[in-house]
N, C-alpha and C positions, 0 to 999 in steps of 0.2 A: 297808626292810631291805636289807642289802647282803650280798654273798657273803663267803666267807672272805677276810680281808684279806691275810694274808701268804702269797701264793702266787707262783709264778714269773711269772704273768701280770701281777702288780700291782707289779713292782719300781719302776716309774716313780713310783708314788704313795707310796713309803716314807716320805718326809718328812712328808707330810700325815697319813698314818695314825699316825705316831709322835706328832704334835701332838695328834691326837684321843685317843689312848691316855693321853697325859700329862694332858689335860683330864679324862678320866674317872677318872684316878687321884686327882684332887683330892677326890673324894668324891661321895656321893649327892646332897647338897644342891646342889653345884655343877652337876651334871648336871640335876637336876630343875628348877632355876631357869632353864634354857635358856642357860647360859653356854657350853656346848659346841656350840651350834647352828651357829655360823659354821664351826668346824672340821669338823663333820659335813657341812655343805653342800660344803665344799672336797673332802672325801673322795668324796662322791657325784659331783661333777663330774669329778674325776680318774678315778674308776673307770669312769664313762660314756665318757670320752674313750678310755680303754684298750680298753673293750669295742667301741667303734666301729672302732678300728684293727684289732682281731682279726677283727671281722665283715667288714671290707673285704678283709682278707688272705684269709680263708676263702672269700669270694665269688669272688675272682679265681682261687683254686686250683680251686674247683669248676667255674668257667667253663672253665678250661684242660682239666680232666679230661673235661668233657662234650664239648668240641671234639675231644679225642683219641679218645674213644669214637665220636663221629660219623664221624670220618675212618676209623676201623677198620671200622665197619659199611659205609661207602661202598666201601671197598676189597674187603670180603667180597662185597658185592653186585655189584661190577664183575667180580670173578673167578669168579662163579658162572655 
């Protein structure tokens, strides 16, 4: 299962998602016979890559924030 596809975080995967939607639009039989599996795999890989980028960015932001807080507490301890 994947998250909502058309969000601001998934703009880089737009082409792959459109291909999957076009495949699904071909009908139930097309999907049920596994004809869309390749497109689905590409969407999954693309979404995973985007998620990993967001995670790395968030991790770096959290690390910077922790360092800033650590410095603030060190300053408070030093001035007390």
